[in-house]
BAFI-30667 format. One line per 2 residues: number of its first residue (from 1); for each residue x, y, z of N, C-alpha, C, O, CB. Coordinates in steps of 0.05 Angstrom, whole numbers, plus 5000, padded with zeros to 4 digits. Glycine has a CB too. Example, Ala and Ser with C-alpha at 12.3 -4.5 7.8 and 13.67 -1.06 7.14 Angstrom:
BEGIN
1> 5264 4886 5156 5246 4910 5156 5264 4934 5156 5285 4934 5169 5226 4911 5181; 5257 4955 5142 5273 4979 5143 5258 5001 5157 5268 5023 5161 5282 4988 5114;
This chain:
BEGIN
1> 4204 9201 9603 4204 9204 9574 4211 9177 9561 4230 9163 9570 4224 9226 9565; 4197 9170 9540 4202 9144 9527 4227 9146 9510 4234 9168 9501 4178 9135 9511;
3> 4239 9123 9506 4262 9122 9489 4254 9109 9462 4242 9088 9462 4286 9106 9502; 4260 9122 9440 4253 9112 9414 4275 9095 9403 4298 9105 9400 4245 9135 9395;
5> 4270 9070 9396 4290 9052 9384 4282 9046 9356 4263 9031 9351 4293 9026 9401; 4297 9058 9336 4290 9051 9308 4295 9021 9303 4313 9009 9314 4308 9068 9289;
7> 4278 9010 9286 4281 8982 9279 4299 8980 9254 4293 8993 9234 4253 8969 9273; 4320 8965 9256 4339 8963 9234 4338 8936 9220 4334 8916 9233 4368 8968 9244;
9> 4341 8937 9194 4342 8912 9178 4368 8913 9162 4378 8934 9155 4317 8909 9160; 4377 8889 9155 4402 8888 9139 4396 8893 9110 4415 8899 9095 4415 8861 9143;
11> 4371 8890 9101 4365 8894 9073 4368 8923 9065 4358 8941 9079 4336 8884 9067; 4383 8928 9043 4387 8956 9035 4362 8969 9023 4359 8993 9024 4409 8958 9015;
13> 4344 8953 9013 4319 8963 9000 4294 8956 9015 4275 8946 9003 4318 8953 8971; 4295 8959 9041 4272 8951 9057 4247 8967 9049 4249 8990 9041 4278 8955 9086;
15> 4224 8954 9051 4199 8966 9044 4183 8974 9069 4163 8988 9067 4182 8947 9027; 4192 8966 9093 4178 8972 9118 4198 8986 9137 4219 8976 9142 4167 8946 9131;
17> 4189 9009 9146 4205 9024 9166 4191 9022 9193 4167 9029 9195 4210 9054 9158; 4205 9013 9213 4192 9010 9240 4206 9027 9260 4231 9028 9262 4193 8980 9248;
19> 4190 9041 9276 4200 9056 9299 4188 9044 9324 4164 9043 9327 4193 9086 9297; 4205 9035 9342 4196 9021 9366 4200 9039 9391 4222 9049 9396 4211 8995 9370;
21> 4179 9043 9405 4180 9058 9431 4174 9037 9453 4152 9036 9463 4159 9082 9431; 4195 9022 9459 4191 9000 9479 4183 9010 9506 4168 8997 9520 4217 8985 9482;
23> 4192 9034 9514 4186 9044 9541 4156 9047 9545 4146 9045 9568 4200 9071 9545; 4141 9052 9524 4112 9054 9527 4097 9034 9509 4072 9037 9506 4103 9083 9520;
25> 4111 9015 9498 4099 8994 9482 4083 9004 9458 4060 8996 9454 4082 8976 9499; 4095 9022 9443 4082 9033 9419 4101 9027 9395 4124 9033 9396 4076 9064 9422;
27> 4090 9016 9374 4105 9007 9352 4093 9017 9326 4070 9011 9319 4107 8975 9351; 4109 9033 9311 4099 9046 9287 4111 9031 9263 4135 9028 9260 4108 9076 9286;
29> 4093 9022 9245 4101 9008 9221 4094 9025 9196 4070 9029 9190 4087 8980 9220; 4114 9035 9183 4110 9052 9159 4115 9036 9134 4137 9028 9128 4129 9077 9160;
31> 4094 9032 9119 4096 9019 9093 4110 9037 9073 4112 9061 9077 4069 9010 9083; 4120 9025 9051 4131 9039 9028 4155 9056 9036 4159 9078 9026 4109 9057 9016;
33> 4172 9045 9053 4196 9060 9061 4214 9065 9036 4229 9084 9035 4212 9044 9082; 4212 9046 9017 4229 9050 8992 4218 9071 8974 4231 9078 8954 4231 9023 8978;
35> 4193 9081 8979 4182 9102 8962 4198 9128 8965 4196 9146 8948 4153 9107 8969; 4213 9131 8987 4228 9155 8992 4252 9157 8973 4259 9179 8964 4238 9156 9022;
37> 4264 9135 8967 4288 9134 8951 4285 9122 8923 4303 9125 8906 4310 9120 8965; 4263 9109 8918 4258 9096 8892 4231 9104 8881 4216 9119 8894 4261 9065 8894;
39> 4225 9094 8858 4198 9100 8846 4180 9076 8849 4163 9070 8832 4201 9106 8816; 4182 9062 8872 4166 9038 8877 4136 9046 8879 4129 9067 8890 4175 9024 8902;
41> 4119 9029 8868 4090 9033 8871 4082 9028 8899 4092 9009 8912 4075 9014 8851; 4064 9044 8909 4055 9042 8937 4033 9021 8940 4010 9028 8947 4045 9070 8948;
43> 4040 8996 8934 4020 8975 8935 4031 8952 8953 4054 8954 8963 4013 8964 8907; 4016 8931 8956 4025 8909 8972 4042 8890 8955 4033 8869 8946 4001 8893 8985;
45> 4067 8898 8950 4085 8881 8936 4092 8857 8954 4088 8858 8978 4112 8896 8928; 4101 8835 8942 4108 8812 8958 4130 8818 8979 4128 8809 9002 4117 8789 8940;
47> 4151 8834 8972 4170 8841 8993 4158 8856 9016 4165 8850 9039 4192 8858 8981; 4139 8874 9011 4127 8888 9033 4110 8869 9050 4111 8870 9075 4109 8911 9022;
49> 4094 8852 9037 4078 8833 9052 4095 8816 9070 4089 8811 9093 4061 8816 9033; 4117 8805 9058 4135 8788 9073 4148 8802 9097 4150 8791 9119 4156 8776 9055;
51> 4156 8827 9093 4168 8843 9115 4148 8848 9137 4155 8847 9161 4180 8869 9104; 4123 8855 9130 4102 8860 9150 4098 8834 9166 4097 8836 9191 4076 8869 9137;
53> 4095 8812 9153 4090 8787 9168 4113 8780 9186 4110 8772 9209 4085 8764 9148; 4138 8783 9175 4161 8777 9191 4163 8794 9216 4169 8784 9238 4186 8781 9175;
55> 4157 8820 9213 4157 8837 9237 4135 8831 9256 4139 8832 9280 4156 8867 9228; 4111 8825 9245 4089 8818 9263 4096 8794 9280 4090 8794 9304 4063 8812 9246;
57> 4108 8774 9268 4115 8750 9283 4136 8756 9305 4133 8747 9328 4126 8728 9264; 4156 8772 9297 4177 8779 9317 4166 8795 9340 4172 8790 9363 4200 8794 9303;
59> 4150 8816 9333 4139 8833 9353 4118 8818 9370 4118 8822 9395 4125 8857 9341; 4102 8801 9359 4082 8786 9374 4096 8768 9395 4088 8767 9418 4065 8769 9356;
61> 4118 8755 9386 4133 8739 9405 4146 8756 9427 4145 8748 9450 4155 8723 9390; 4157 8779 9419 4169 8797 9439 4148 8806 9459 4154 8807 9483 4182 8821 9425;
63> 4125 8813 9450 4104 8823 9469 4094 8801 9487 4089 8805 9511 4081 8835 9453; 4091 8777 9476 4082 8755 9493 4103 8748 9515 4096 8743 9538 4076 8730 9476;
65> 4128 8747 9507 4149 8740 9526 4153 8762 9547 4162 8756 9569 4175 8735 9511; 4147 8787 9540 4151 8809 9558 4126 8817 9574 4127 8836 9589 4161 8832 9544;
67> 4105 8801 9570 4079 8809 9583 4081 8810 9613 4070 8828 9626 4057 8789 9575; 4095 8791 9625 4097 8790 9655 4111 8814 9666 4104 8824 9688 4111 8765 9663;
69> 4131 8825 9651 4146 8847 9661 4134 8874 9654 4142 8895 9665 4175 8846 9651; 4114 8874 9637 4101 8899 9628 4079 8907 9648 4063 8890 9656 4090 8896 9599;
71> 4078 8932 9656 4056 8941 9674 4029 8935 9661 4025 8938 9637 4058 8971 9679; 4010 8927 9678 3984 8919 9668 3969 8943 9655 3950 8939 9640 3967 8908 9690;
73> 3978 8967 9661 3965 8991 9650 3977 8998 9623 3968 9016 9609 3968 9015 9669; 3998 8983 9614 4012 8990 9589 4002 8972 9567 4016 8952 9560 4042 8987 9593;
75> 3980 8978 9556 3969 8963 9533 3986 8968 9508 3989 8991 9500 3939 8971 9528; 3997 8947 9495 4013 8952 9471 3996 8962 9448 3973 8955 9445 4027 8925 9463;
77> 4009 8980 9432 3995 8991 9409 4014 8987 9384 4038 8992 9386 3988 9021 9413; 4002 8979 9362 4016 8976 9337 4002 8994 9316 3978 8991 9312 4017 8946 9327;
79> 4017 9012 9304 4005 9031 9285 4015 9025 9257 4039 9024 9252 4013 9060 9293; 3996 9022 9239 4002 9017 9211 3999 9043 9196 3977 9055 9195 3984 8995 9199;
81> 4021 9053 9184 4021 9079 9170 4036 9077 9144 4042 9054 9136 4033 9102 9188; 4043 9099 9132 4056 9099 9106 4077 9121 9104 4072 9143 9114 4036 9100 9084;
83> 4099 9115 9090 4119 9135 9084 4113 9149 9057 4126 9168 9049 4147 9123 9083; 4093 9138 9042 4085 9150 9017 4063 9171 9022 4054 9174 9045 4074 9128 8998;
85> 4055 9185 9001 4034 9205 9005 4006 9191 9002 3986 9205 9003 4036 9227 8984; 4006 9165 8999 3982 9149 9001 3986 9128 9022 4008 9121 9029 3974 9136 8973;
87> 3964 9117 9032 3966 9096 9052 3974 9070 9038 3995 9059 9044 3939 9092 9067; 3958 9061 9019 3965 9038 9003 3945 9035 8980 3921 9039 8984 3965 9012 9020;
89> 3955 9030 8956 3938 9028 8932 3927 9000 8927 3913 8996 8907 3953 9038 8908; 3934 8981 8945 3922 8955 8943 3941 8933 8933 3965 8936 8936 3899 8956 8924;
91> 3929 8912 8923 3945 8889 8915 3963 8895 8891 3960 8915 8878 3927 8866 8907; 3983 8877 8887 4002 8881 8865 3989 8872 8839 3990 8848 8832 4028 8865 8871;
93> 3978 8890 8825 3963 8884 8800 3981 8873 8778 3973 8856 8762 3949 8909 8789; 4007 8881 8778 4025 8871 8759 4030 8841 8763 4031 8825 8745 4052 8886 8760;
95> 4032 8833 8789 4035 8805 8795 4010 8790 8788 4011 8767 8779 4042 8802 8825; 3986 8802 8794 3961 8789 8787 3960 8782 8757 3954 8760 8749 3937 8807 8795;
97> 3966 8802 8741 3965 8798 8711 3983 8776 8702 3976 8759 8687 3971 8824 8697; 4008 8777 8712 4027 8757 8705 4018 8729 8713 4020 8710 8697 4054 8763 8717;
99> 4008 8727 8737 4000 8700 8747 3976 8690 8732 3974 8666 8726 3993 8702 8777; 3957 8707 8726 3933 8699 8712 3939 8691 8683 3930 8670 8673 3912 8722 8711;
101> 3956 8707 8670 3963 8700 8642 3979 8674 8641 3978 8660 8621 3980 8723 8630; 3994 8668 8662 4010 8643 8662 3995 8620 8675 4006 8599 8679 4036 8648 8677;
103> 3969 8625 8682 3953 8605 8696 3967 8594 8721 3966 8570 8727 3946 8582 8677; 3981 8612 8735 3997 8605 8758 3980 8606 8784 3981 8626 8799 4022 8623 8761;
105> 3964 8586 8787 3946 8586 8810 3961 8585 8837 3954 8600 8855 3927 8561 8809; 3982 8569 8838 3996 8567 8863 4010 8593 8871 4011 8601 8894 4017 8544 8862;
107> 4021 8607 8851 4035 8632 8856 4015 8653 8866 4021 8668 8885 4048 8642 8831; 3991 8654 8854 3971 8673 8862 3960 8666 8889 3956 8684 8906 3948 8674 8841;
109> 3956 8641 8894 3946 8632 8920 3966 8637 8943 3958 8645 8965 3938 8602 8920; 3991 8633 8937 4012 8639 8957 4012 8668 8965 4014 8675 8988 4040 8631 8946;
111> 4010 8685 8945 4009 8714 8950 3985 8721 8967 3986 8735 8987 4009 8730 8923; 3962 8711 8958 3937 8718 8972 3937 8708 9001 3928 8722 9019 3913 8705 8957;
113> 3947 8684 9005 3948 8673 9033 3967 8690 9050 3961 8694 9074 3957 8644 9032; 3989 8699 9039 4007 8716 9055 3993 8742 9063 3996 8751 9085 4033 8722 9039;
115> 3979 8754 9044 3964 8778 9050 3944 8774 9072 3941 8790 9091 3950 8789 9025; 3930 8751 9071 3910 8745 9091 3923 8741 9119 3912 8751 9139 3895 8719 9083;
117> 3946 8728 9119 3960 8724 9145 3967 8751 9157 3964 8755 9181 3985 8707 9141; 3976 8770 9140 3983 8796 9150 3960 8812 9161 3962 8823 9183 3996 8812 9128;
119> 3938 8814 9146 3916 8830 9156 3902 8817 9180 3893 8830 9198 3895 8834 9134; 3902 8790 9180 3890 8776 9203 3906 8781 9229 3894 8783 9250 3887 8746 9198;
121> 3932 8783 9226 3948 8789 9250 3942 8816 9263 3941 8818 9287 3978 8787 9243; 3936 8836 9246 3928 8862 9257 3901 8859 9271 3897 8870 9293 3927 8883 9235;
123> 3883 8844 9259 3857 8840 9271 3859 8825 9298 3844 8831 9316 3839 8823 9252; 3878 8807 9300 3881 8790 9324 3901 8802 9344 3908 8789 9363 3890 8763 9316;
125> 3909 8827 9339 3927 8840 9359 3954 8826 9361 3966 8826 9382 3914 8840 9385; 3963 8814 9338 3988 8800 9337 3990 8776 9356 4011 8766 9362 4011 8819 9343;
127> 3966 8766 9364 3965 8744 9383 3978 8751 9410 3985 8734 9425 3980 8721 9372; 3979 8777 9416 3992 8786 9440 3976 8808 9455 3986 8822 9472 4020 8797 9434;
129> 3950 8811 9447 3933 8830 9461 3939 8859 9453 3931 8877 9467 3936 8828 9490; 3953 8863 9431 3960 8890 9422 3935 8904 9409 3918 8890 9398 3983 8890 9402;
131> 3934 8930 9411 3913 8946 9399 3924 8957 9373 3944 8971 9373 3903 8969 9417; 3912 8950 9350 3922 8958 9324 3907 8983 9315 3883 8986 9318 3919 8936 9303;
133> 3923 9002 9303 3912 9027 9294 3921 9031 9265 3945 9029 9259 3920 9051 9312; 3903 9038 9247 3910 9046 9220 3910 9076 9219 3890 9089 9224 3891 9033 9199;
135> 3932 9088 9211 3934 9117 9207 3933 9122 9177 3953 9118 9163 3960 9128 9220; 3910 9130 9167 3906 9134 9139 3910 9163 9132 3893 9180 9137 3878 9125 9130;
137> 3933 9169 9119 3940 9195 9109 3944 9192 9079 3966 9186 9070 3966 9207 9123; 3923 9197 9064 3924 9192 9035 3907 9168 9029 3896 9154 9046 3953 9187 9026;
139> 3904 9162 9003 3885 9143 8994 3891 9114 9003 3914 9106 9005 3883 9143 8964; 3870 9099 9008 3872 9071 9015 3852 9055 8997 3828 9057 9002 3865 9066 9046;
141> 3863 9041 8978 3846 9028 8958 3849 8998 8959 3871 8988 8964 3852 9039 8930; 3828 8984 8953 3829 8955 8951 3841 8942 8976 3831 8946 8998 3845 8946 8927;
143> 3863 8928 8972 3876 8915 8994 3886 8935 9015 3889 8927 9039 3899 8899 8985; 3892 8960 9007 3899 8980 9027 3876 8986 9046 3880 8990 9070 3908 9005 9013;
145> 3852 8987 9035 3828 8992 9051 3823 8968 9069 3815 8971 9092 3804 8998 9034; 3827 8944 9058 3824 8920 9074 3843 8919 9098 3835 8912 9120 3828 8895 9056;
147> 3868 8928 9093 3887 8928 9115 3878 8948 9137 3881 8942 9160 3915 8936 9104; 3868 8971 9128 3858 8990 9148 3835 8979 9164 3833 8982 9188 3850 9016 9134;
149> 3816 8966 9150 3793 8954 9162 3800 8932 9182 3785 8927 9201 3773 8943 9142; 3823 8919 9178 3831 8897 9196 3839 8908 9224 3840 8892 9243 3853 8881 9184;
151> 3846 8933 9225 3856 8944 9251 3832 8951 9270 3810 8955 9261 3872 8970 9245; 3839 8951 9295 3818 8957 9315 3807 8985 9313 3783 8990 9317 3829 8952 9343;
153> 3825 9004 9307 3817 9032 9304 3828 9044 9278 3851 9040 9272 3827 9049 9329; 3811 9058 9264 3819 9072 9239 3819 9102 9245 3798 9114 9250 3801 9065 9215;
155> 3842 9114 9243 3845 9143 9245 3851 9153 9217 3870 9144 9204 3868 9152 9265; 3835 9171 9206 3838 9181 9179 3838 9211 9178 3824 9224 9193 3816 9170 9160;
157> 3855 9221 9161 3855 9250 9156 3835 9258 9135 3829 9242 9117 3884 9260 9148; 3824 9281 9137 3804 9291 9117 3816 9291 9089 3840 9297 9085 3794 9319 9125;
159> 3800 9285 9070 3808 9286 9042 3818 9260 9031 3822 9257 9007 3829 9306 9039; 3823 9240 9048 3833 9214 9038 3810 9199 9025 3787 9201 9034 3845 9197 9062;
161> 3816 9185 9003 3796 9169 8989 3800 9140 8995 3823 9131 8996 3796 9174 8959; 3779 9126 9000 3781 9097 9006 3758 9082 8991 3737 9093 8986 3779 9092 9037;
163> 3764 9057 8984 3744 9042 8971 3755 9016 8960 3778 9009 8964 3732 9058 8948; 3737 9001 8947 3743 8974 8937 3737 8973 8907 3715 8964 8900 3728 8952 8953;
165> 3755 8982 8890 3749 8985 8862 3753 8960 8845 3753 8961 8820 3765 9007 8850; 3758 8937 8858 3764 8912 8843 3743 8905 8822 3750 8892 8802 3768 8890 8862;
167> 3718 8912 8826 3697 8905 8808 3702 8918 8780 3690 8909 8760 3670 8914 8818; 3719 8939 8779 3726 8951 8753 3738 8931 8734 3735 8934 8710 3745 8974 8757;
169> 3752 8911 8745 3762 8890 8727 3750 8863 8734 3762 8842 8731 3793 8888 8730; 3724 8864 8742 3707 8840 8746 3718 8821 8768 3715 8797 8766 3705 8825 8720;
171> 3730 8833 8788 3739 8817 8811 3727 8828 8836 3714 8849 8836 3771 8818 8812; 3731 8815 8858 3721 8825 8884 3744 8826 8904 3764 8811 8900 3697 8808 8895;
173> 3743 8842 8924 3764 8844 8944 3763 8819 8962 3744 8816 8978 3762 8869 8961; 3782 8801 8960 3780 8775 8973 3799 8770 8996 3804 8747 9003 3784 8754 8953;
175> 3810 8791 9008 3829 8788 9029 3820 8801 9055 3836 8814 9069 3856 8798 9021; 3794 8798 9061 3784 8808 9086 3762 8829 9085 3749 8834 9105 3806 8819 9101;
177> 3758 8840 9062 3739 8863 9060 3711 8855 9070 3700 8869 9088 3736 8871 9031; 3700 8834 9060 3672 8827 9068 3671 8821 9098 3653 8830 9112 3662 8803 9052;
179> 3690 8805 9108 3690 8797 9136 3692 8822 9154 3677 8824 9174 3713 8778 9142; 3710 8840 9148 3715 8863 9165 3693 8884 9162 3685 8896 9182 3741 8875 9159;
181> 3683 8888 9138 3661 8907 9134 3636 8898 9150 3623 8915 9162 3654 8909 9104; 3630 8872 9150 3606 8862 9163 3608 8864 9193 3587 8861 9207 3601 8834 9155;
183> 3631 8870 9204 3633 8875 9233 3627 8904 9240 3624 8911 9263 3661 8867 9243; 3625 8920 9219 3620 8949 9223 3594 8959 9212 3582 8978 9222 3643 8965 9212;
185> 3585 8947 9190 3561 8955 9177 3545 8930 9169 3554 8908 9171 3567 8973 9152; 3520 8934 9159 3503 8912 9151 3515 8897 9127 3526 8910 9109 3475 8922 9145;
187> 3511 8871 9125 3522 8855 9102 3512 8866 9075 3527 8867 9056 3514 8827 9105; 3487 8874 9074 3477 8884 9048 3491 8909 9039 3497 8913 9016 3446 8889 9050;
189> 3497 8926 9059 3512 8951 9053 3541 8944 9045 3552 8956 9027 3512 8970 9077; 3552 8924 9058 3580 8915 9051 3581 8905 9023 3599 8912 9008 3589 8893 9071;
191> 3561 8889 9015 3560 8878 8988 3557 8901 8967 3569 8900 8946 3538 8858 8985; 3541 8920 8974 3537 8943 8956 3563 8958 8951 3570 8965 8928 3516 8963 8968;
193> 3578 8962 8973 3604 8976 8970 3623 8960 8953 3637 8971 8936 3617 8981 8998; 3623 8933 8956 3642 8916 8941 3634 8914 8912 3651 8913 8895 3642 8889 8954;
195> 3608 8913 8906 3599 8908 8879 3596 8933 8862 3596 8932 8837 3573 8893 8879; 3595 8956 8875 3593 8981 8860 3620 8994 8855 3624 9008 8835 3575 9001 8874;
197> 3639 8988 8872 3667 8997 8868 3671 9027 8871 3692 9037 8861 3675 8989 8841; 3654 9041 8885 3657 9070 8888 3679 9076 8908 3684 9061 8927 3630 9082 8896;
199> 3690 9100 8905 3709 9110 8925 3694 9130 8943 3677 9145 8933 3733 9124 8911; 3701 9130 8968 3689 9147 8987 3709 9165 9001 3732 9156 9006 3673 9131 9008;
201> 3702 9189 9008 3720 9206 9023 3720 9196 9052 3702 9183 9061 3711 9236 9022; 3741 9203 9066 3743 9196 9094 3720 9208 9110 3711 9196 9130 3770 9205 9106;
203> 3711 9231 9102 3688 9243 9115 3663 9226 9112 3648 9222 9131 3683 9272 9104; 3658 9216 9088 3635 9199 9083 3637 9173 9099 3617 9164 9111 3632 9192 9053;
205> 3660 9161 9100 3664 9136 9114 3661 9140 9145 3653 9122 9159 3691 9124 9108; 3668 9164 9154 3665 9169 9183 3635 9170 9189 3627 9160 9210 3678 9196 9190;
207> 3619 9182 9172 3590 9183 9177 3578 9155 9175 3558 9150 9188 3577 9202 9156; 3590 9138 9159 3580 9110 9156 3589 9092 9179 3578 9070 9182 3589 9099 9130;
209> 3608 9101 9195 3618 9085 9217 3641 9068 9210 3649 9050 9225 3596 9068 9227; 3653 9073 9186 3676 9057 9178 3703 9070 9185 3723 9056 9186 3675 9052 9148;
211> 3702 9095 9191 3726 9109 9201 3719 9117 9230 3698 9129 9235 3734 9134 9184; 3737 9110 9249 3731 9116 9277 3738 9144 9285 3722 9157 9300 3747 9097 9294;
213> 3760 9155 9276 3769 9181 9283 3776 9197 9258 3793 9188 9242 3794 9180 9303; 3764 9219 9254 3768 9237 9231 3781 9263 9240 3770 9276 9258 3742 9242 9215;
215> 3803 9270 9228 3817 9295 9236 3826 9310 9212 3828 9299 9190 3841 9288 9255; 3831 9336 9215 3841 9352 9192 3868 9342 9182 3883 9328 9197 3844 9381 9200;
217> 3874 9347 9157 3899 9338 9146 3923 9349 9162 3924 9372 9169 3902 9347 9116; 3942 9331 9168 3965 9339 9183 3963 9333 9213 3982 9336 9227 3971 9367 9179;
219> 3939 9325 9222 3935 9320 9250 3932 9290 9257 3923 9283 9279 3911 9335 9260; 3939 9272 9238 3935 9244 9243 3952 9232 9265 3941 9217 9282 3941 9229 9217;
221> 3977 9239 9266 3995 9229 9286 3985 9237 9314 3985 9222 9333 4024 9238 9282; 3978 9263 9316 3967 9273 9342 3942 9258 9350 3938 9252 9374 3961 9303 9339;
223> 3925 9251 9331 3901 9237 9337 3907 9208 9346 3894 9198 9364 3882 9236 9312; 3927 9195 9334 3935 9168 9342 3945 9169 9371 3938 9152 9387 3958 9157 9324;
225> 3961 9190 9378 3970 9192 9405 3947 9196 9425 3949 9186 9448 3990 9216 9407; 3926 9209 9416 3903 9213 9434 3888 9186 9438 3878 9180 9460 3884 9234 9423;
227> 3886 9170 9416 3874 9143 9419 3890 9127 9439 3878 9113 9456 3873 9129 9392; 3916 9128 9437 3933 9113 9456 3929 9122 9484 3927 9106 9503 3963 9115 9447;
229> 3929 9149 9488 3925 9160 9515 3897 9151 9526 3895 9145 9550 3927 9190 9515; 3877 9152 9509 3850 9144 9518 3849 9115 9526 3837 9108 9547 3829 9149 9496;
231> 3863 9098 9511 3863 9070 9518 3879 9065 9544 3872 9047 9559 3876 9053 9495; 3899 9081 9548 3915 9078 9573 3900 9086 9598 3906 9077 9620 3941 9095 9571;
233> 3879 9102 9594 3863 9109 9617 3844 9087 9625 3835 9086 9648 3846 9135 9611; 3838 9068 9607 3821 9045 9612 3833 9020 9602 3821 9005 9586 3792 9050 9600;
235> 3858 9014 9610 3872 8991 9598 3859 8964 9602 3859 8948 9584 3900 8990 9608; 3848 8960 9626 3836 8934 9632 3810 8930 9616 3804 8909 9606 3832 8930 9662;
237> 3794 8952 9615 3769 8950 9600 3775 8946 9570 3761 8931 9557 3753 8976 9604; 3795 8960 9559 3802 8957 9531 3812 8929 9525 3804 8917 9505 3822 8978 9523;
239> 3829 8919 9542 3840 8892 9538 3817 8871 9540 3817 8852 9524 3861 8885 9559; 3799 8876 9558 3776 8857 9561 3758 8859 9536 3748 8839 9527 3760 8864 9586;
241> 3755 8883 9525 3739 8886 9501 3750 8871 9478 3736 8861 9461 3735 8916 9494; 3777 8870 9476 3790 8854 9455 3782 8825 9458 3776 8811 9438 3820 8857 9456;
243> 3782 8815 9482 3774 8787 9487 3745 8782 9480 3738 8762 9469 3780 8779 9516; 3728 8801 9488 3699 8799 9482 3695 8798 9451 3679 8783 9441 3683 8822 9495;
245> 3709 8816 9437 3707 8816 9408 3714 8790 9396 3702 8780 9377 3724 8839 9396; 3735 8778 9406 3744 8752 9396 3723 8730 9400 3722 8711 9384 3770 8744 9409;
247> 3707 8733 9421 3686 8714 9426 3662 8719 9409 3650 8701 9396 3679 8714 9455; 3654 8745 9408 3628 8752 9396 3630 8759 9366 3611 8755 9351 3616 8775 9410;
249> 3653 8770 9357 3655 8780 9330 3682 8773 9317 3693 8788 9302 3651 8810 9329; 3691 8749 9323 3717 8741 9312 3716 8737 9282 3696 8727 9271 3727 8715 9326;
251> 3737 8745 9268 3741 8738 9240 3764 8718 9241 3787 8725 9247 3748 8763 9222; 3758 8693 9235 3778 8672 9237 3796 8671 9213 3788 8678 9191 3765 8645 9242;
253> 3821 8661 9217 3839 8658 9195 3829 8637 9175 3832 8640 9151 3867 8650 9205; 3815 8617 9185 3804 8596 9168 3783 8609 9149 3782 8603 9125 3791 8574 9184;
255> 3765 8626 9160 3745 8639 9143 3758 8655 9121 3749 8654 9098 3728 8657 9161; 3779 8670 9128 3792 8687 9108 3806 8671 9087 3806 8678 9064 3812 8706 9122;
257> 3818 8648 9095 3832 8631 9076 3812 8619 9056 3818 8617 9033 3847 8609 9091; 3788 8611 9066 3768 8600 9048 3759 8621 9028 3755 8615 9004 3744 8589 9064;
259> 3755 8646 9037 3746 8667 9019 3767 8673 8998 3761 8678 8975 3738 8692 9035; 3792 8674 9007 3813 8681 8987 3817 8659 8966 3827 8665 8944 3840 8686 9002;
261> 3810 8634 8972 3810 8613 8952 3789 8619 8930 3794 8614 8906 3806 8585 8964; 3766 8629 8939 3746 8637 8919 3756 8660 8902 3752 8661 8878 3719 8645 8933;
263> 3771 8679 8915 3783 8701 8901 3802 8691 8879 3802 8701 8857 3797 8720 8920; 3819 8672 8886 3838 8662 8867 3824 8649 8843 3831 8653 8820 3857 8642 8881;
265> 3804 8632 8849 3790 8618 8827 3776 8639 8809 3775 8635 8785 3770 8598 8839; 3765 8660 8821 3752 8681 8805 3772 8696 8788 3767 8701 8765 3737 8700 8824;
267> 3795 8702 8800 3816 8717 8786 3826 8701 8761 3830 8713 8740 3840 8723 8804; 3828 8675 8764 3838 8659 8742 3819 8656 8719 3826 8647 8697 3845 8631 8752;
269> 3794 8664 8723 3774 8664 8702 3773 8690 8686 3759 8692 8665 3746 8659 8713; 3788 8710 8694 3786 8736 8681 3797 8735 8653 3817 8721 8647 3802 8757 8697;
271> 3784 8750 8635 3792 8751 8607 3812 8774 8602 3819 8789 8620 3769 8753 8589; 3819 8776 8577 3839 8796 8569 3830 8825 8573 3845 8842 8579 3848 8792 8540;
273> 3804 8829 8570 3793 8856 8575 3798 8865 8604 3807 8888 8608 3763 8857 8569; 3793 8847 8623 3798 8854 8651 3827 8858 8656 3835 8876 8671 3787 8832 8669;
275> 3844 8841 8644 3873 8843 8648 3884 8869 8636 3902 8881 8648 3887 8819 8635; 3873 8878 8614 3882 8903 8602 3874 8927 8621 3889 8946 8622 3869 8908 8574;
277> 3851 8924 8634 3844 8945 8654 3864 8946 8676 3873 8967 8685 3816 8940 8665; 3872 8922 8686 3893 8921 8707 3919 8933 8696 3933 8948 8711 3898 8892 8715;
279> 3927 8927 8672 3951 8938 8660 3951 8968 8660 3971 8981 8667 3955 8927 8631; 3928 8980 8653 3926 9009 8653 3929 9020 8681 3942 9041 8684 3899 9018 8641;
281> 3918 9007 8701 3920 9016 8728 3949 9014 8738 3959 9032 8752 3902 9000 8747; 3963 8993 8729 3992 8990 8737 4007 9013 8725 4024 9025 8738 4003 8963 8727;
283> 4003 9020 8699 4017 9042 8686 4011 9068 8700 4029 9085 8703 4010 9044 8657; 3986 9072 8709 3979 9096 8723 3994 9098 8750 4003 9119 8758 3949 9098 8728;
285> 3997 9075 8764 4011 9074 8789 4041 9080 8785 4053 9095 8800 4008 9047 8802; 4052 9070 8763 4080 9075 8757 4085 9104 8751 4104 9116 8761 4090 9058 8733;
287> 4067 9116 8735 4070 9145 8729 4067 9161 8754 4082 9181 8758 4049 9154 8708; 4049 9153 8771 4045 9168 8796 4069 9167 8814 4076 9186 8828 4021 9157 8811;
289> 4083 9144 8813 4107 9140 8830 4131 9154 8818 4152 9155 8831 4113 9111 8834; 4128 9165 8794 4151 9179 8782 4167 9162 8763 4189 9170 8754 4169 9189 8803;
291> 4157 9138 8756 4171 9121 8738 4167 9131 8709 4152 9150 8704 4161 9092 8741; 4181 9118 8690 4180 9127 8662 4165 9108 8645 4166 9110 8620 4208 9131 8652;
293> 4151 9088 8657 4135 9070 8640 4110 9084 8630 4097 9099 8645 4127 9045 8657; 4103 9081 8605 4080 9094 8593 4061 9073 8581 4040 9080 8571 4088 9115 8572;
């Protein structure tokens, strides 16, 4: 039987909850841990992004240093999930509006680059050969969908909505969407999804090949465990497939950084109409989280 070691942080208002099962090399990362006790919006706030990156670096180092002592059949797995009733609503639109109105290019670029580092680490298996799994229980929008797409396997429960609605305020998803979509579907179809801004059910995305495992609501964790068991039956083949993917279908950090610079330059050109649309979405997120902003 594996021993579960909760991951502890000294911060009282942590945004990331981690459960580590070292005995079988399974690591669960739950976003929006503060949603349980506060009215925080379930988006990629800077504190959440920073905590994810910090944990990815620590865990990647731990896995690399422990590789020699780990059985070759024990492929590490990292699961990205959520403590909220949504997976993730995307980028921090409040920060976007503030940065754009203040013409704060460096602030916006710093945020975007941090997001790119985080999603690329899931794509690259934390630089330690880990298999990343997105457990989507609830909606995944914008950057939330990008984060799910960065993982090797997407497990989604029925009824979840996913999509890239950034075009609603004349922007495009610039933190991995195009790169990751084009590894799963045709580029023309990827562009259509990005430029039309429609939301899709998990059932639709499964038929399109963008969701790998579709299960009834409430069965997501069980499905993740089955993915892990299946990989453990073919650990060497799965590990080799990760290496093959890096050769044949790699998404490089350099590529993502170049695209996100285009995203920043595009964002800084947005007018007040687009910013007011973002403001309305922020207010909707606050109301949804139980806040009193109107």
